[in-house]
C-alpha positions as CSV (number, residue, x, y, z in Angstrom):
1,M,23.7,123.8,175.8
2,K,27.1,122.1,174.5
3,K,28.6,125.8,175.7
4,L,27.3,125.2,179.3
5,I,28.2,121.4,179.4
6,F,31.6,122.8,178.4
7,L,31.4,125.1,180.7
8,L,30.7,123.2,183.8
9,L,32.8,120.3,182.6
10,A,36.0,123.1,181.9
11,G,34.8,124.0,186.3
12,I,34.9,120.2,187.6
13,C,38.8,120.1,185.7
14,L,40.3,123.4,187.2
15,L,39.0,121.9,191.4
16,S,40.6,119.0,189.8
17,A,43.9,120.3,189.1
18,C,43.7,122.8,192.6
19,K,42.8,119.9,194.4
20,K,46.0,118.0,192.9
21,S,48.2,120.6,193.4
22,T,47.1,121.6,196.8
23,E,47.5,117.6,198.2
24,T,50.7,117.1,200.0
25,L,52.4,113.6,200.9
26,P,51.9,112.0,204.1
27,L,54.8,112.7,206.9
28,A,56.4,111.0,207.6
29,G,56.6,108.6,211.2
30,I,59.4,108.0,213.8
31,D,59.4,104.6,212.6
32,D,60.7,105.7,209.0
33,Y,64.0,107.4,209.9
34,A,64.1,104.6,213.2
35,P,63.2,101.6,212.2
36,T,64.1,99.5,215.3
37,V,63.6,95.7,214.5
38,A,66.2,92.9,216.5
39,G,69.3,92.3,215.0
40,K,69.4,95.6,213.0
41,Y,73.1,96.9,212.9
42,I,74.6,100.1,211.6
43,V,78.6,100.2,211.8
44,Y,80.4,103.7,211.7
45,Q,84.1,105.3,211.2
46,L,83.9,107.2,214.8
47,D,86.5,110.5,215.0
48,S,87.5,111.4,218.6
49,L,88.6,114.5,219.6
50,V,90.7,115.0,222.7
51,Y,93.0,117.8,224.3
52,K,95.5,116.6,225.9
53,S,99.2,117.9,227.5
54,F,97.2,119.9,230.2
55,G,94.5,120.8,227.7
56,T,97.1,122.4,225.6
57,R,97.0,120.1,222.2
58,D,94.5,118.1,220.8
59,T,94.2,115.0,218.8
60,T,91.7,113.0,217.1
61,I,91.6,108.6,217.4
62,S,89.8,106.7,215.0
63,Y,88.3,104.1,215.8
64,Q,85.0,101.6,214.1
65,V,81.6,101.1,215.6
66,K,79.1,98.9,215.7
67,Y,75.2,99.8,217.3
68,Q,73.2,96.3,217.1
69,V,69.7,96.4,218.0
70,D,69.5,94.3,221.0
71,A,65.7,93.5,221.9
72,E,62.5,94.5,222.2
73,I,61.7,95.2,226.3
74,T,59.6,98.2,228.0
75,D,61.4,100.7,230.3
76,S,59.8,102.2,233.3
77,L,56.7,103.7,232.1
78,G,55.5,100.5,229.9
79,N,57.3,102.5,226.7
80,P,58.6,100.0,224.0
81,A,62.0,100.1,224.1
82,F,65.3,98.2,222.7
83,R,68.1,97.2,224.1
84,V,71.1,98.8,221.8
85,F,75.1,97.0,222.2
86,R,77.9,98.9,221.1
87,F,81.3,96.7,219.8
88,I,84.4,98.8,219.3
89,R,87.6,98.1,216.8
90,K,90.7,99.7,216.0
91,T,90.2,99.2,212.1
92,E,88.3,96.2,209.7
93,S,91.0,93.5,210.5
94,N,90.4,93.7,214.5
95,P,87.5,91.2,215.7
96,W,85.4,93.6,217.8
97,V,84.9,94.0,221.0
98,P,82.5,94.7,223.1
99,D,82.1,98.9,224.5
100,A,78.7,99.6,226.4
101,S,75.0,99.5,225.9
102,F,72.2,101.6,225.7
103,M,68.5,102.4,225.0
104,M,66.8,103.5,222.9
105,V,62.5,104.5,224.2
106,K,59.3,105.4,221.5
107,P,57.2,106.8,223.5
108,A,53.9,108.1,220.9
109,G,55.7,110.6,218.7
110,S,59.1,110.2,219.7
111,L,62.5,108.8,219.4
112,E,64.9,108.6,223.0
113,F,68.1,108.5,223.2
114,I,69.2,107.1,227.1
115,E,73.8,107.3,227.2
116,N,75.6,107.1,230.5
117,N,72.1,107.6,232.0
118,M,72.1,110.9,229.7
119,R,67.9,111.1,227.9
120,F,68.5,112.6,225.1
121,I,65.4,113.4,223.0
122,K,66.3,112.3,219.3
123,L,63.2,112.7,216.8
124,K,59.7,114.1,217.0
125,T,56.7,114.5,215.2
126,P,55.8,115.8,213.1
127,I,58.7,115.5,210.5
128,R,59.3,118.8,208.6
129,D,61.1,121.4,208.0
130,G,61.8,124.0,210.9
131,Y,60.1,121.7,213.7
132,S,61.8,122.5,217.0
133,W,61.7,120.7,220.1
134,K,64.0,120.5,223.2
135,G,66.0,118.2,222.9
136,H,68.4,117.9,226.4
137,A,64.0,118.8,228.4
138,Y,65.9,115.5,230.6
139,L,68.9,116.8,231.4
140,D,70.6,118.6,234.6
141,T,71.7,121.2,232.6
142,Y,70.9,123.7,235.8
143,S,72.2,122.5,238.3
144,A,75.4,124.3,240.4
145,N,77.3,121.0,240.0
146,S,76.0,119.9,236.3
147,D,79.1,119.4,233.8
148,I,76.5,119.8,231.1
149,Q,75.5,123.4,232.1
150,Y,77.1,124.3,228.1
151,M,73.7,122.1,226.6
152,D,71.1,124.3,228.5
153,G,68.2,124.7,226.0
154,W,68.8,123.5,223.3
155,D,66.3,123.2,220.8
156,Y,66.6,120.2,217.5
157,T,65.6,121.3,214.4
158,Y,64.5,119.9,211.3
159,E,66.5,120.8,207.9
160,N,66.5,119.3,204.2
161,T,63.2,116.8,205.2
162,G,63.0,114.4,202.6
163,Q,65.9,115.7,201.0
164,P,68.8,114.1,199.9
165,A,72.6,113.2,200.7
166,N,75.3,111.8,200.6
167,V,77.0,110.3,204.0
168,G,80.8,108.7,203.5
169,A,80.5,106.3,200.3
170,Y,76.9,106.6,200.3
171,T,74.6,108.5,198.3
172,L,71.2,108.3,200.3
173,S,67.4,109.4,198.4
174,N,65.6,110.1,201.8
175,T,67.2,112.1,204.1
176,V,66.2,114.9,207.2
177,T,68.9,116.5,209.0
178,V,68.8,117.3,212.5
179,N,70.5,120.2,213.7
180,Q,70.7,120.9,217.7
181,R,73.7,123.4,218.3
182,D,75.9,126.0,216.0
183,E,77.5,128.3,218.6
184,I,80.2,130.3,219.2
185,I,81.0,132.5,222.5
186,G,83.7,134.7,222.3
187,N,86.7,135.1,220.3
188,P,88.2,131.9,219.3
189,D,90.9,133.0,217.8
190,D,92.1,135.6,220.7
191,P,94.5,133.0,222.7
192,A,93.9,135.8,225.2
193,S,89.9,135.9,226.0
194,Y,88.2,133.1,227.0
195,S,85.7,130.6,224.2
196,E,83.4,128.5,223.8
197,I,82.2,126.6,220.7
198,N,79.4,124.4,220.8
199,F,78.0,122.4,217.7
200,G,75.4,119.7,216.8
201,R,73.9,118.0,214.2
202,E,72.6,114.8,213.1
203,I,71.4,112.8,209.4
204,Y,69.2,110.2,210.0
205,A,68.1,108.1,206.4
206,E,64.9,106.6,206.0
207,G,65.0,103.0,205.9
208,I,68.3,103.2,208.0
209,G,67.8,105.8,210.8
210,L,71.1,107.7,212.1
211,V,73.6,107.7,209.3
212,Y,75.8,111.1,210.0
213,R,76.5,112.7,213.8
214,R,79.1,115.0,214.7
215,F,78.9,117.3,217.8
216,F,81.8,119.7,219.6
217,H,82.1,120.7,222.9
218,S,85.0,123.6,223.5
219,E,85.9,126.0,226.8
220,F,88.8,127.6,226.5
221,Q,90.8,129.6,229.4
222,P,93.1,132.1,228.9
223,G,96.1,133.2,230.6
224,N,99.5,130.7,231.0
225,G,99.5,130.3,227.4
226,G,96.0,129.1,227.3
227,Y,94.1,125.9,227.8
228,F,91.1,123.7,226.9
229,A,88.9,122.9,230.4
230,D,88.3,119.2,231.1
231,G,85.3,117.9,229.0
232,S,86.0,119.8,226.2
233,Y,85.6,116.7,223.2
234,G,83.8,116.4,219.4
235,I,83.7,112.9,217.7
236,T,82.4,112.6,214.7
237,L,80.2,109.3,213.4
238,T,80.1,108.0,209.9
239,M,78.0,105.6,208.5
240,I,80.3,102.7,207.0
241,D,78.0,100.3,206.4
242,H,74.4,98.7,207.7
243,N,71.8,95.8,207.1
């Protein structure tokens, strides 16, 4: 009888251990990685790469920019949305100057960012490694006169969900990376041939929001020494302060 009771208890303990080992933590939501409340701000170091002298040379211009949530509103479809104001200054010793305004929209299960009348699907649930979606589904990348055809078909994919990351001077304990594009067409090392580079990556931190962004697009045209076509540019945003 004692042996039977022992076997039953052992079986219960074994089942309990198996259950605990297979349990998973609940998936993070949009609000975890993109909290939006009036007054919240993030300050970034902005490094902007532009091409000058008719696309024959590049230069990087640096600023500080602050994105601040102004107020909650609704979009034309009744979804919760937020006005976001951007301020800019050259260095910390300069005053902030209003620069632009944007809108963040939070329909169920996603975060959309509207910039220059272009709507990007920045985040989408479920937030887990390998989950992918068409981040540019709302963009006109297919019309003959579209100047963003290179953005067609980009698959945004999560990586390093819930993992720590170092961004600038910050060590962040819980982040998620959104890989947007890493594409090279042709041979950029050959000045006698056409080439194109497209790259996009963003990192979001729990309780903060977007902490890092790198975007780059270049289109190199050969001939007459070669030049980078209009629309070639790059930006890097690195968080330097937040509340």
